[in-house]
C-alpha positions as semicolon CSV with decimal commas, in nm:
position;residue;x (nm);y (nm);z (nm)
1;M;-3,320;2,404;-1,092
2;P;-3,375;2,103;-1,322
3;R;-3,239;1,750;-1,229
4;I;-2,996;1,579;-1,459
5;G;-3,184;1,349;-1,691
6;T;-3,476;1,607;-1,708
7;L;-3,560;1,875;-1,975
8;A;-3,575;2,222;-1,821
9;R;-3,922;2,398;-1,863
10;P;-3,964;2,662;-2,141
11;A;-3,831;3,016;-2,022
12;T;-4,113;3,252;-1,939
13;G;-4,126;3,651;-1,994
14;A;-4,290;3,908;-1,769
15;S;-4,633;3,803;-1,868
16;G;-4,553;3,457;-1,742
17;R;-4,642;3,314;-2,083
18;A;-4,370;3,074;-2,235
19;R;-4,152;3,240;-2,509
20;L;-4,212;3,111;-2,842
21;A;-3,954;2,834;-2,924
22;R;-3,696;2,949;-3,195
23;P;-3,693;2,765;-3,539
24;A;-3,502;2,434;-3,528
25;A;-3,250;2,596;-3,784
26;A;-3,166;2,860;-3,534
27;I;-3,152;2,620;-3,242
28;G;-2,904;2,406;-3,472
29;A;-2,707;2,713;-3,537
30;T;-2,674;2,791;-3,167
31;V;-2,548;2,451;-3,095
32;A;-2,312;2,454;-3,364
33;R;-2,168;2,791;-3,215
34;Q;-2,134;2,637;-2,872
35;P;-1,959;2,304;-2,924
36;E;-1,862;2,269;-2,555
37;T;-2,201;2,227;-2,430
38;A;-2,371;1,882;-2,344
39;V;-2,700;1,730;-2,401
40;L;-2,794;1,538;-2,069
41;T;-2,946;1,181;-2,139
42;G;-2,990;1,010;-1,819
43;R;-2,677;0,898;-1,666
44;E;-2,435;0,963;-1,976
45;L;-2,327;1,279;-2,131
46;Q;-2,338;1,274;-2,523
47;P;-1,994;1,332;-2,651
48;T;-1,878;1,701;-2,701
49;A;-1,530;1,869;-2,752
50;D;-1,459;1,841;-2,395
51;A;-1,573;1,484;-2,372
52;A;-1,384;1,380;-2,678
53;W;-1,055;1,519;-2,516
54;T;-1,136;1,324;-2,209
55;E;-1,175;1,026;-2,411
56;R;-0,852;1,057;-2,610
57;T;-0,656;1,144;-2,287
58;L;-0,783;0,833;-2,110
59;R;-0,720;0,608;-2,402
60;T;-0,367;0,755;-2,432
61;L;-0,298;0,659;-2,080
62;A;-0,437;0,329;-2,130
63;G;-0,225;0,265;-2,421
64;A;0,067;0,382;-2,226
65;M;-0,005;0,142;-1,954
66;A;0,016;-0,142;-2,196
67;I;0,360;-0,006;-2,313
68;S;0,449;-0,029;-1,943
69;W;0,366;-0,384;-1,892
70;S;0,610;-0,439;-2,199
71;F;0,885;-0,286;-1,981
72;R;0,796;-0,477;-1,692
73;L;0,783;-0,812;-1,871
74;S;1,121;-0,739;-2,049
75;G;1,316;-0,790;-1,716
76;Y;1,201;-1,164;-1,721
77;L;1,333;-1,270;-2,070
78;T;1,622;-1,463;-1,939
79;F;1,362;-1,672;-1,754
80;S;1,147;-1,736;-2,066
81;P;1,278;-1,605;-2,399
82;W;0,942;-1,647;-2,550
83;L;0,841;-1,358;-2,363
84;A;1,012;-1,142;-2,625
85;I;0,706;-1,189;-2,865
86;L;0,474;-1,066;-2,596
87;V;0,683;-0,766;-2,499
88;A;0,700;-0,670;-2,867
89;A;0,315;-0,707;-2,891
90;L;0,247;-0,516;-2,574
91;G;0,495;-0,232;-2,699
92;L;0,331;-0,221;-3,061
93;G;-0,016;-0,264;-2,943
94;G;-0,003;0,025;-2,677
95;L;0,143;0,252;-2,953
96;L;-0,144;0,147;-3,209
97;A;-0,409;0,215;-2,920
98;I;-0,278;0,564;-2,864
99;V;-0,293;0,621;-3,255
100;A;-0,630;0,480;-3,290
101;A;-0,742;0,713;-2,986
102;W;-0,633;1,020;-3,177
103;L;-0,808;0,923;-3,508
104;P;-1,081;1,144;-3,617
105;A;-1,436;1,006;-3,521
106;G;-1,637;0,864;-3,822
107;A;-1,917;0,657;-3,886
108;G;-1,887;0,333;-3,663
109;S;-1,587;0,470;-3,476
110;G;-1,766;0,438;-3,141
111;R;-1,797;0,052;-3,179
112;R;-1,426;0,021;-3,316
113;Q;-1,327;0,239;-3,013
114;R;-1,502;0,019;-2,776
115;Q;-1,340;-0,324;-2,915
116;A;-1,005;-0,128;-2,914
117;D;-1,069;-0,066;-2,543
118;W;-1,139;-0,427;-2,484
119;L;-0,811;-0,536;-2,651
120;V;-0,605;-0,274;-2,432
121;L;-0,766;-0,401;-2,120
122;I;-0,698;-0,786;-2,227
123;A;-0,352;-0,680;-2,313
124;V;-0,295;-0,505;-1,962
125;L;-0,442;-0,798;-1,777
126;T;-0,225;-1,049;-1,967
127;G;0,055;-0,846;-1,885
128;F;-0,042;-0,843;-1,516
129;A;-0,099;-1,212;-1,514
130;L;0,239;-1,303;-1,638
131;W;0,422;-1,053;-1,432
132;S;0,252;-1,198;-1,130
133;Y;0,390;-1,547;-1,221
134;F;0,742;-1,422;-1,218
135;Q;0,685;-1,242;-0,869
136;V;0,568;-1,596;-0,739
137;Y;0,849;-1,767;-0,935
138;I;1,122;-1,536;-0,803
139;A;1,003;-1,501;-0,437
140;P;0,752;-1,772;-0,360
141;D;0,727;-1,724;0,000
142;Y;0,391;-1,553;0,142
143;G;0,476;-1,185;0,238
144;T;0,205;-1,119;0,487
145;D;0,056;-1,310;0,774
146;E;-0,292;-1,244;0,652
147;I;-0,270;-1,432;0,327
148;A;-0,105;-1,720;0,505
149;F;-0,368;-1,743;0,760
150;D;-0,646;-1,738;0,519
151;Q;-0,520;-2,023;0,322
152;Y;-0,426;-2,212;0,628
153;A;-0,783;-2,157;0,757
154;A;-0,930;-2,252;0,438
155;Q;-0,721;-2,584;0,459
156;L;-0,847;-2,643;0,802
157;A;-1,221;-2,580;0,691
158;L;-1,165;-2,826;0,401
159;H;-1,075;-3,099;0,673
160;G;-1,397;-3,009;0,854
161;L;-1,205;-2,796;1,135
162;D;-1,314;-2,468;1,253
163;P;-1,035;-2,207;1,194
164;Y;-1,178;-1,990;1,461
165;L;-1,089;-2,233;1,726
166;H;-0,733;-2,310;1,589
167;S;-0,423;-2,118;1,636
168;M;-0,291;-1,998;1,291
169;A;0,089;-2,003;1,431
170;A;0,146;-2,324;1,206
171;A;0,067;-2,091;0,889
172;F;0,420;-1,912;0,940
173;P;0,658;-2,211;0,887
174;L;0,414;-2,375;0,626
175;F;0,399;-2,058;0,396
176;H;0,750;-1,947;0,497
177;V;0,627;-1,622;0,622
178;S;0,919;-1,386;0,722
179;P;0,904;-1,261;1,084
180;N;0,883;-0,910;0,942
181;G;0,563;-0,996;0,801
182;Y;0,373;-1,063;1,115
183;T;0,141;-0,871;1,299
184;F;0,273;-0,793;1,644
185;Q;0,081;-0,688;1,972
186;L;0,225;-0,401;2,192
187;N;0,406;-0,660;2,413
188;G;0,611;-0,794;2,103
189;Q;0,409;-1,138;2,063
190;P;0,261;-1,197;1,707
191;V;-0,116;-1,240;1,638
192;T;-0,183;-1,599;1,590
193;S;-0,559;-1,604;1,567
194;L;-0,774;-1,578;1,251
195;S;-0,865;-1,214;1,237
196;Y;-1,141;-1,189;0,940
197;P;-1,467;-1,285;0,863
198;A;-1,521;-1,627;0,702
199;L;-1,549;-1,545;0,333
200;A;-1,174;-1,440;0,372
201;F;-1,092;-1,797;0,365
202;E;-1,396;-1,956;0,192
203;A;-1,289;-1,764;-0,129
204;Y;-0,995;-2,001;-0,138
205;L;-1,209;-2,337;-0,114
206;P;-1,287;-2,365;-0,501
207;I;-0,922;-2,360;-0,598
208;L;-0,831;-2,601;-0,304
209;L;-1,094;-2,815;-0,401
210;L;-0,941;-2,847;-0,742
211;G;-0,618;-2,964;-0,575
212;I;-0,426;-2,645;-0,624
213;T;-0,250;-2,552;-0,303
214;T;0,064;-2,398;-0,417
215;Q;0,027;-2,029;-0,397
216;A;-0,346;-2,080;-0,410
217;A;-0,437;-1,784;-0,221
218;T;-0,196;-1,570;-0,424
219;W;-0,353;-1,676;-0,743
220;M;-0,714;-1,626;-0,622
221;N;-0,616;-1,263;-0,509
222;I;-0,460;-1,200;-0,852
223;A;-0,766;-1,342;-1,035
224;A;-1,007;-1,127;-0,791
225;W;-0,808;-0,822;-0,906
226;A;-0,841;-0,904;-1,271
227;I;-1,214;-0,956;-1,237
228;G;-1,263;-0,640;-1,023
229;S;-1,082;-0,449;-1,337
230;V;-1,321;-0,647;-1,590
231;V;-1,626;-0,505;-1,376
232;L;-1,496;-0,179;-1,340
233;F;-1,465;-0,157;-1,726
234;T;-1,811;-0,301;-1,798
235;V;-2,001;-0,061;-1,549
236;L;-1,844;0,260;-1,614
237;P;-1,967;0,489;-1,898
238;R;-1,789;0,433;-2,209
239;R;-1,608;0,738;-2,239
240;L;-1,449;0,660;-1,887
241;A;-1,399;0,273;-1,934
242;P;-1,026;0,314;-2,038
243;L;-0,970;0,416;-1,659
244;A;-1,019;0,055;-1,574
245;A;-0,703;-0,046;-1,761
246;I;-0,515;0,252;-1,596
247;I;-0,600;0,147;-1,238
248;A;-0,540;-0,212;-1,301
249;S;-0,207;-0,118;-1,398
250;L;-0,100;0,106;-1,106
251;D;0,213;-0,041;-0,919
252;V;0,033;0,003;-0,569
253;Y;-0,265;-0,219;-0,679
254;I;-0,060;-0,502;-0,844
255;G;0,186;-0,477;-0,563
256;Y;-0,082;-0,553;-0,312
257;A;-0,263;-0,812;-0,540
258;A;0,061;-1,025;-0,585
259;G;0,217;-0,936;-0,255
260;G;-0,027;-1,113;-0,004
261;V;-0,260;-0,818;0,064
262;T;-0,610;-0,986;0,040
263;D;-0,806;-0,674;-0,002
264;A;-0,847;-0,758;-0,387
265;L;-1,110;-1,011;-0,292
266;F;-1,382;-0,761;-0,203
267;V;-1,304;-0,528;-0,480
268;P;-1,540;-0,666;-0,744
269;L;-1,797;-0,716;-0,482
270;L;-1,786;-0,361;-0,367
271;I;-1,768;-0,218;-0,726
272;G;-2,104;-0,423;-0,798
273;A;-2,259;-0,274;-0,468
274;A;-2,149;0,065;-0,582
275;V;-2,307;0,065;-0,930
276;R;-2,631;0,270;-0,925
277;W;-2,664;0,215;-0,567
278;D;-2,926;0,519;-0,556
279;D;-3,175;0,335;-0,740
280;F;-3,249;0,103;-0,464
281;P;-3,543;0,303;-0,306
282;G;-3,713;0,282;-0,638
283;Q;-3,655;-0,095;-0,711
284;R;-3,851;-0,391;-0,618
285;G;-3,789;-0,770;-0,622
286;P;-3,470;-0,929;-0,705
287;A;-3,314;-0,655;-0,888
288;A;-3,311;-0,443;-0,569
289;W;-3,108;-0,736;-0,392
290;R;-2,795;-0,700;-0,605
291;G;-2,645;-0,404;-0,424
292;P;-2,708;-0,500;-0,056
293;I;-2,614;-0,886;-0,130
294;L;-2,278;-0,762;-0,289
295;L;-2,212;-0,521;0,004
296;G;-2,277;-0,798;0,257
297;L;-2,062;-1,043;0,083
298;A;-1,775;-0,751;0,062
299;M;-1,811;-0,705;0,425
300;A;-1,785;-1,091;0,475
301;V;-1,439;-1,076;0,342
302;K;-1,254;-0,802;0,535
303;Q;-1,357;-0,539;0,780
304;T;-1,279;-0,229;0,552
305;P;-1,621;-0,246;0,353
306;W;-1,795;-0,244;0,705
307;L;-1,720;0,138;0,729
308;V;-1,896;0,197;0,394
309;A;-2,225;0,041;0,522
310;P;-2,332;0,340;0,748
311;F;-2,269;0,602;0,471
312;L;-2,452;0,372;0,216
313;V;-2,750;0,307;0,422
314;A;-2,766;0,691;0,519
315;G;-2,760;0,772;0,157
316;I;-3,046;0,539;0,066
317;V;-3,258;0,677;0,337
318;L;-3,191;1,047;0,200
319;E;-3,271;0,926;-0,150
320;A;-3,581;0,767;-0,040
321;R;-3,663;1,078;0,143
322;R;-3,602;1,256;-0,143
323;R;-3,830;1,072;-0,392
324;Q;-4,118;1,126;-0,136
325;P;-4,068;1,501;-0,030
326;A;-4,422;1,494;0,138
327;A;-4,446;1,546;0,504
328;G;-4,418;1,247;0,717
329;S;-4,206;1,051;0,453
330;L;-3,911;1,000;0,711
331;R;-4,074;0,654;0,844
332;P;-4,093;0,489;0,497
333;A;-3,745;0,621;0,393
334;A;-3,600;0,484;0,720
335;I;-3,785;0,164;0,661
336;C;-3,624;0,173;0,300
337;G;-3,267;0,201;0,472
338;L;-3,345;-0,072;0,702
339;R;-3,451;-0,299;0,422
340;Y;-3,123;-0,238;0,249
341;A;-2,917;-0,290;0,580
342;G;-3,122;-0,613;0,654
343;I;-3,037;-0,767;0,307
344;A;-2,673;-0,674;0,339
345;L;-2,671;-0,815;0,687
346;A;-2,809;-1,155;0,595
347;A;-2,587;-1,160;0,306
348;F;-2,288;-1,122;0,554
349;L;-2,448;-1,395;0,775
350;V;-2,461;-1,647;0,513
351;P;-2,094;-1,740;0,483
352;N;-2,026;-1,697;0,838
353;L;-2,331;-1,878;0,969
354;P;-2,166;-2,224;1,038
355;Y;-1,883;-2,084;1,241
356;L;-2,125;-1,825;1,407
357;V;-2,368;-2,125;1,539
358;A;-2,080;-2,364;1,608
359;S;-1,867;-2,130;1,823
360;P;-2,011;-1,773;1,857
361;G;-1,761;-1,658;2,106
362;A;-1,463;-1,758;1,907
363;W;-1,611;-1,620;1,577
364;M;-1,674;-1,281;1,738
365;R;-1,323;-1,269;1,896
366;G;-1,172;-1,358;1,566
367;V;-1,367;-1,095;1,336
368;L;-1,324;-0,832;1,611
369;T;-0,962;-0,895;1,648
370;P;-0,831;-0,588;1,449
371;F;-1,043;-0,367;1,685
372;S;-0,982;-0,536;2,008
373;S;-0,630;-0,670;1,988
374;H;-0,355;-0,432;2,121
375;V;-0,170;-0,450;1,790
376;V;0,119;-0,206;1,700
377;P;0,041;0,109;1,511
378;A;0,168;0,118;1,161
379;G;0,097;0,275;0,808
380;Q;0,094;0,569;0,629
381;G;-0,167;0,791;0,788
382;L;-0,150;1,034;1,056
383;V;-0,004;0,789;1,297
384;G;0,318;0,799;1,093
385;I;0,393;1,127;1,237
386;S;0,414;0,980;1,606
387;L;0,611;0,683;1,460
388;S;0,875;0,902;1,295
389;L;0,883;1,236;1,490
390;D;0,854;1,363;1,832
391;A;0,491;1,430;1,820
392;G;0,223;1,238;2,000
393;G;0,261;0,876;2,088
394;G;0,186;0,905;2,456
395;S;-0,163;0,784;2,389
396;L;-0,241;0,513;2,101
397;R;-0,592;0,531;2,238
398;A;-0,623;0,891;2,143
399;Y;-0,578;0,806;1,769
400;T;-0,877;0,553;1,823
401;I;-1,078;0,845;1,964
402;A;-0,970;1,092;1,677
403;S;-1,075;0,828;1,425
404;V;-1,413;0,787;1,572
405;V;-1,460;1,148;1,608
406;V;-1,351;1,175;1,243
407;F;-1,626;0,919;1,151
408;L;-1,905;1,081;1,328
409;A;-1,806;1,440;1,194
410;L;-1,780;1,280;0,834
411;L;-2,129;1,104;0,879
412;G;-2,273;1,421;1,015
413;C;-2,144;1,630;0,703
414;Y;-2,261;1,354;0,476
415;L;-2,639;1,394;0,609
416;A;-2,606;1,779;0,625
417;A;-2,458;1,808;0,263
418;Y;-2,567;1,487;0,119
419;P;-2,604;1,646;-0,246
420;M;-2,254;1,764;-0,236
421;L;-2,079;1,444;-0,089
422;K;-2,316;1,191;-0,257
423;P;-2,044;1,117;-0,521
424;V;-1,760;1,027;-0,265
425;T;-2,009;0,804;-0,061
426;F;-1,754;0,478;-0,107
427;L;-1,429;0,704;-0,046
428;L;-1,515;0,868;0,281
429;P;-1,447;0,576;0,505
430;S;-1,075;0,603;0,364
431;I;-1,056;0,922;0,523
432;V;-1,171;0,788;0,856
433;L;-0,919;0,509;0,836
434;F;-0,635;0,757;0,761
435;F;-0,666;0,883;1,146
436;A;-0,680;0,531;1,273
437;T;-0,366;0,365;1,469
438;R;-0,323;0,127;1,169
439;S;-0,372;0,298;0,845
440;F;-0,193;0,088;0,589
441;G;-0,189;0,194;0,222
442;S;-0,438;-0,058;0,127
443;Y;-0,698;0,110;0,347
444;L;-0,654;0,435;0,175
445;V;-0,651;0,314;-0,197
446;M;-0,857;-0,010;-0,216
447;L;-1,210;0,176;-0,202
448;I;-1,109;0,409;-0,495
449;P;-1,228;0,148;-0,772
450;A;-1,581;0,128;-0,609
451;A;-1,608;0,491;-0,533
452;L;-1,516;0,562;-0,891
453;A;-1,795;0,333;-1,003
454;A;-2,040;0,492;-0,765
455;A;-1,961;0,846;-0,860
456;A;-1,983;0,771;-1,243
457;T;-2,320;0,575;-1,223
458;T;-2,543;0,767;-0,997
459;R;-2,728;1,059;-1,053
460;Q;-2,609;1,416;-0,956
461;L;-2,818;1,627;-0,733
462;S;-2,868;2,007;-0,718
463;L;-2,655;2,132;-0,446
464;A;-2,945;2,360;-0,353
465;Q;-3,086;2,048;-0,176
466;C;-2,827;2,057;0,084
467;W;-2,943;2,143;0,452
468;R;-2,932;2,505;0,469
469;Y;-2,714;2,505;0,770
470;W;-2,459;2,249;0,623
471;K;-2,196;2,495;0,633
472;L;-2,243;2,536;1,024
473;A;-2,254;2,150;1,054
474;A;-1,929;2,122;0,844
475;G;-1,761;2,388;1,073
476;A;-1,855;2,208;1,382
477;A;-1,735;1,871;1,258
478;A;-1,401;2,032;1,145
479;G;-1,361;2,174;1,490
480;A;-1,431;1,852;1,674
481;S;-1,209;1,664;1,439
482;A;-0,915;1,919;1,475
483;A;-0,953;1,883;1,844
484;A;-0,923;1,517;1,848
485;I;-0,638;1,506;1,600
486;T;-0,458;1,777;1,806
487;G;-0,507;1,562;2,110
488;A;-0,345;1,259;1,956
489;L;-0,034;1,458;1,835
490;T;0,017;1,645;2,151
491;V;0,019;1,376;2,409
492;A;0,383;1,335;2,471
493;S;0,535;0,985;2,446
494;P;0,651;0,853;2,789
495;L;0,984;0,734;2,728
496;G;1,306;0,930;2,623
497;I;1,530;0,703;2,424
498;S;1,861;0,747;2,268
499;I;2,111;0,517;2,093
500;L;2,458;0,496;2,271
501;S;2,651;0,242;2,064
502;V;2,608;0,011;1,761
503;S;2,730;-0,340;1,683
504;T;2,709;-0,421;1,313
505;T;2,786;-0,746;1,106
506;G;3,083;-0,587;0,916
507;Q;3,060;-0,647;0,540
508;L;2,674;-0,764;0,585
509;A;2,629;-0,419;0,676
510;T;2,359;-0,465;0,903
511;V;2,292;-0,372;1,279
512;A;2,299;-0,681;1,511
513;Q;2,292;-0,510;1,864
514;L;2,228;-0,190;2,018
515;R;2,286;-0,007;2,339
516;V;2,025;0,230;2,455
517;A;1,955;0,469;2,727
518;V;1,592;0,473;2,830
519;T;1,429;0,720;3,083
520;N;1,054;0,677;3,202
521;E;0,930;1,050;3,187
522;S;0,589;0,956;3,271
523;R;0,410;0,901;3,588
524;H;0,336;0,522;3,513
525;V;0,527;0,201;3,585
526;L;0,599;0,089;3,214
527;R;0,710;-0,223;3,054
528;P;0,887;-0,136;2,720
529;D;0,923;-0,359;2,441
530;F;1,158;-0,277;2,147
531;T;1,162;-0,283;1,768
532;I;1,336;-0,130;1,481
533;E;1,149;0,075;1,200
534;E;1,318;0,120;0,865
535;G;1,087;0,358;0,662
536;T;0,745;0,229;0,746
537;T;0,842;-0,135;0,810
538;M;0,878;-0,276;1,150
539;T;1,090;-0,565;1,217
540;A;1,021;-0,858;1,494
541;F;1,063;-0,730;1,837
542;W;1,424;-0,729;1,975
543;R;1,546;-0,908;2,280
544;Q;1,632;-0,722;2,592
545;V;1,972;-0,827;2,739
546;G;2,013;-0,701;3,093
547;G;1,820;-0,406;3,235
548;P;1,495;-0,402;3,421
549;A;1,168;-0,538;3,264
550;L;0,973;-0,249;3,437
551;L;1,065;0,117;3,454
552;R;0,950;0,327;3,748
553;P;0,847;0,679;3,695
554;G;1,180;0,892;3,666
555;Q;1,421;0,579;3,636
556;R;1,694;0,584;3,374
557;V;1,864;0,255;3,252
558;I;2,109;0,162;2,994
559;D;1,965;-0,130;2,788
560;T;2,134;-0,390;2,555
561;I;1,874;-0,502;2,285
562;V;1,970;-0,786;2,036
563;A;1,818;-0,868;1,698
564;P;1,628;-1,202;1,712
565;S;1,709;-1,301;1,351
566;Y;1,888;-1,191;1,053
567;F;1,545;-1,057;0,915
568;A;1,519;-0,813;1,198
569;M;1,879;-0,658;1,134
570;P;1,857;-0,299;0,971
571;S;2,065;-0,187;0,714
572;I;2,358;0,041;0,851
573;S;2,353;0,229;0,531
574;D;1,989;0,330;0,493
575;G;1,949;0,443;0,860
576;F;1,684;0,323;1,118
577;Q;1,525;0,426;1,442
578;V;1,418;0,234;1,767
579;L;1,068;0,219;1,882
580;A;0,953;0,134;2,221
581;F;0,586;0,008;2,298
582;S;0,411;-0,024;2,619
583;Q;0,093;-0,211;2,657
584;D;-0,079;-0,040;2,969
585;P;-0,078;0,245;2,885
586;A;-0,076;0,184;2,514
587;T;0,208;0,416;2,401
588;V;0,496;0,451;2,158
589;S;0,823;0,618;2,217
590;R;1,085;0,664;1,966
591;T;1,464;0,764;1,923
592;S;1,561;1,000;1,652
593;A;1,673;0,859;1,297
594;Y;2,020;0,692;1,312
595;V;2,211;0,698;0,995
596;A;2,602;0,586;1,026
597;S;2,703;0,870;0,774
598;L;2,595;1,025;0,443
599;W;2,938;0,937;0,307
600;R;3,065;0,633;0,136
601;V;3,371;0,510;-0,085
602;V;3,423;0,448;-0,454
603;L;3,716;0,287;-0,622
604;Q;3,893;0,406;-0,937
605;P;3,915;0,228;-1,153
606;A;3,578;0,056;-1,112
607;T;3,691;-0,253;-1,307
608;V;4,017;-0,392;-1,414
609;N;3,895;-0,616;-1,719
610;A;4,253;-0,756;-1,828
611;P;4,457;-0,990;-1,611
612;V;4,745;-0,822;-1,415
613;A;5,089;-0,993;-1,455
614;V;5,229;-1,135;-1,126
615;G;5,422;-0,872;-0,967
616;Q;5,288;-0,597;-1,153
617;R;5,157;-0,298;-0,940
618;I;4,834;-0,132;-1,002
619;T;4,707;0,205;-0,850
620;V;4,364;0,176;-0,674
621;R;4,217;0,530;-0,578
622;A;3,939;0,522;-0,297
623;E;3,737;0,841;-0,308
624;V;3,517;0,945;-0,047
625;V;3,175;1,089;-0,191
626;N;2,827;1,163;-0,059
627;R;2,503;1,018;-0,150
628;L;2,500;1,217;-0,444
629;D;2,846;1,092;-0,553
630;Q;2,973;1,438;-0,488
631;P;3,348;1,453;-0,371
632;M;3,418;1,527;-0,015
633;H;3,729;1,706;0,035
634;V;3,808;1,573;0,356
635;A;4,189;1,499;0,450
636;N;4,350;1,244;0,672
637;L;4,045;1,037;0,699
638;P;4,127;0,684;0,721
639;V;3,995;0,450;0,439
640;Y;4,032;0,061;0,479
641;L;4,111;-0,162;0,188
642;G;4,014;-0,530;0,231
643;Q;4,088;-0,833;0,031
644;V;3,947;-1,182;-0,009
645;I;3,889;-1,443;-0,264
646;Y;3,518;-1,567;-0,321
647;A;3,557;-1,919;-0,435
648;E;3,309;-2,158;-0,528
649;R;3,362;-2,366;-0,211
650;G;3,394;-2,064;0,025
651;L;3,610;-1,771;0,133
652;Q;3,978;-1,807;0,085
653;F;4,290;-1,609;0,220
654;S;4,431;-1,378;-0,089
655;E;4,805;-1,303;-0,110
656;A;4,807;-0,960;-0,276
657;R;5,018;-0,693;-0,123
658;V;4,887;-0,346;-0,053
659;N;5,092;-0,038;0,009
660;G;5,403;-0,261;0,070
661;N;5,215;-0,447;0,363
662;P;5,290;-0,834;0,411
663;E;5,122;-1,072;0,159
664;G;4,749;-1,114;0,231
665;Q;4,724;-0,865;0,492
666;T;4,386;-0,702;0,533
667;P;4,246;-0,454;0,580
668;V;4,510;-0,197;0,514
669;E;4,435;0,156;0,605
670;A;4,549;0,459;0,412
671;R;4,451;0,830;0,472
672;T;4,293;1,063;0,229
673;S;4,459;1,380;0,061
674;S;4,302;1,707;0,075
675;D;4,091;1,596;-0,216
676;G;3,938;1,320;-0,013
677;V;4,133;1,041;-0,193
678;A;4,327;0,742;-0,034
679;T;4,561;0,574;-0,264
680;F;4,663;0,191;-0,260
681;Q;4,921;0,034;-0,448
682;V;4,837;-0,336;-0,506
683;S;5,027;-0,624;-0,664
684;S;5,038;-0,996;-0,616
685;P;5,336;-1,249;-0,613
686;L;5,109;-1,539;-0,710
687;G;4,856;-1,580;-1,002
688;G;4,542;-1,796;-0,960
689;S;4,221;-1,921;-1,130
690;N;4,016;-1,689;-0,900
691;P;4,013;-1,305;-0,892
692;I;4,093;-1,118;-0,583
693;Y;3,809;-0,916;-0,455
694;F;3,873;-0,561;-0,313
695;E;3,656;-0,378;-0,128
696;A;3,704;-0,031;0,074
697;N;3,522;0,098;0,363
698;L;3,512;0,383;0,631
699;V;3,514;0,331;1,019
700;R;3,291;0,526;1,251
701;S;3,491;0,711;1,493
702;G;3,431;0,645;1,857
703;T;3,218;0,324;1,801
704;G;3,459;0,155;1,556
705;Y;3,210;-0,022;1,314
706;P;3,250;0,007;0,951
707;Y;3,017;0,156;0,692
708;G;3,029;0,319;0,372
709;Y;3,138;0,014;0,161
710;S;3,275;0,060;-0,190
711;P;3,172;-0,133;-0,480
712;I;3,389;-0,447;-0,503
713;L;3,685;-0,444;-0,747
714;A;3,767;-0,801;-0,888
715;V;4,140;-0,830;-0,991
716;R;4,276;-1,154;-1,176
717;F;4,637;-1,184;-1,123
718;G;4,835;-1,424;-1,373
719;S;4,965;-1,436;-1,727
């Protein structure tokens, strides 16, 4: 089978002689009748009918992304009215880009389309930069501990101090990091040591040297994502280049770049390492250093690219072996792989060397913290099942074992079926991280740009070159992985936990205190530490009030846990669950999801726009509905209507009369009719400059806390 980029030999007949070539006119006619074939020329395909549709589709989506940026920016017109010009330009520019993508091809159209693609990318990145500015302007606090640690470490390094020898705890107040942005250990204590290689903070030194300290790390992350998008655009084949504008605009990436996730720093480096990586065995001199140097520098930013290296080095060895298929070629192929690994390792060590030499133990502990510290499990990977459902949790180590087994299984499959898996060389580590105890969304998506660059710029291989027993290897790998994953999901959590009562903050609609029943169902003495999970977000750990610190096997206790701060209080309306962690052994247990009710109250009328005369009575109907606004026909259900004046200098008592009760009484109870509607007659003997604000709610039977608050109805009494 001919390789891509080569021409097939002429077909031969039964006699072994090559058939005579057909006349050129006949060949041209055949090609004309088969418009969907493609002529292979090196790494790119010449445009055909299918390719033209692909280009048009991608350019249409890129134009739509430019339009989407106009939507995003339009929400900030009140901050900067001049944005209206850019909003209009982005909207019109996106539409014109889509029109240009669908124009018939003609002379010079390729150059014009390339220019249009550049303009769309510039428009998208301009929108991204301005949108990022407003994200910082509205919420200037750092959202994660990692970005705070990295900038603080850079500031220490700028003053000649070794960040690996200093606690990062000072970064929390310095950059106003919410406690919910901390990384917690299983015992509830936050991680306060620098946990990344040196380039993670050295990347911020240039901007700090310029005297820019406010949001320096955020702006560098934003710039890195923009640079990565430009690099991706330039390295992709021209017909795929609009993908860069599409990827650059996806919510998940821009949210991470502006929100404090520092993975964007390694994206341009890893894209550069991915481009034509399979050329390394045939390259010599400085040209061969680009790929491994960029990989080493990406590894010097965060640990995620570390998992790329084994697959990439294995691919280099297999590529070198394929180029020299003669017997005994394994040794030079292995030397080629070691040469690549050696250059990458040297590039990794260069930015780390000052700290490695000065304090090797501290540096080693820092860069290995994500692997060695007992941090809480979290993320969108498999571990989310154990955090939300009654499946697994009895051994967090089992998840680590499962991820190691999956890694080895994927590496074995990669070696056995290399021609098939070569295009996903840079993406396979994301599958490994999916099964780890910490499997955040950034781990799952930040390798995609580099994987795309690798798949689009490397040579395809014939599937016939796979090891003939690759299916057997794949089956064995799948079996081993399934066994390890099953083990992680079937080790039962050690604690049985249930929520007995809830104390709320009333109109703030948050939970401040819980009483929980905890039973140790394991054979170990456990020390549980509690936190709250809303969706995939964990709060700071709650304080235990009463109850023993250690639980013996079979012991059952009633524990009271209290929120340590407002940030840790979950919403009563959205639901939550309690998680309990133990460190030795490392486990997680959980309650079932707790939701106060699926009901709420709506008021009719929703607004009273005109002033109500003093003494005039108005009727307010409070209707009980579900989350889909469907009426709930429940009779005799108590509904409570409260009143207050929110004045400029604070809360004031109001003097309205509700259902004939004394002036200012609040709340007032009314029972629902068979239609699920409670009726309130409201009047006021006094007028005033401030409206009276009415709000209705339900009360949980048995526990007595309010929930299901209605929208606020403001009524101004007076002439």
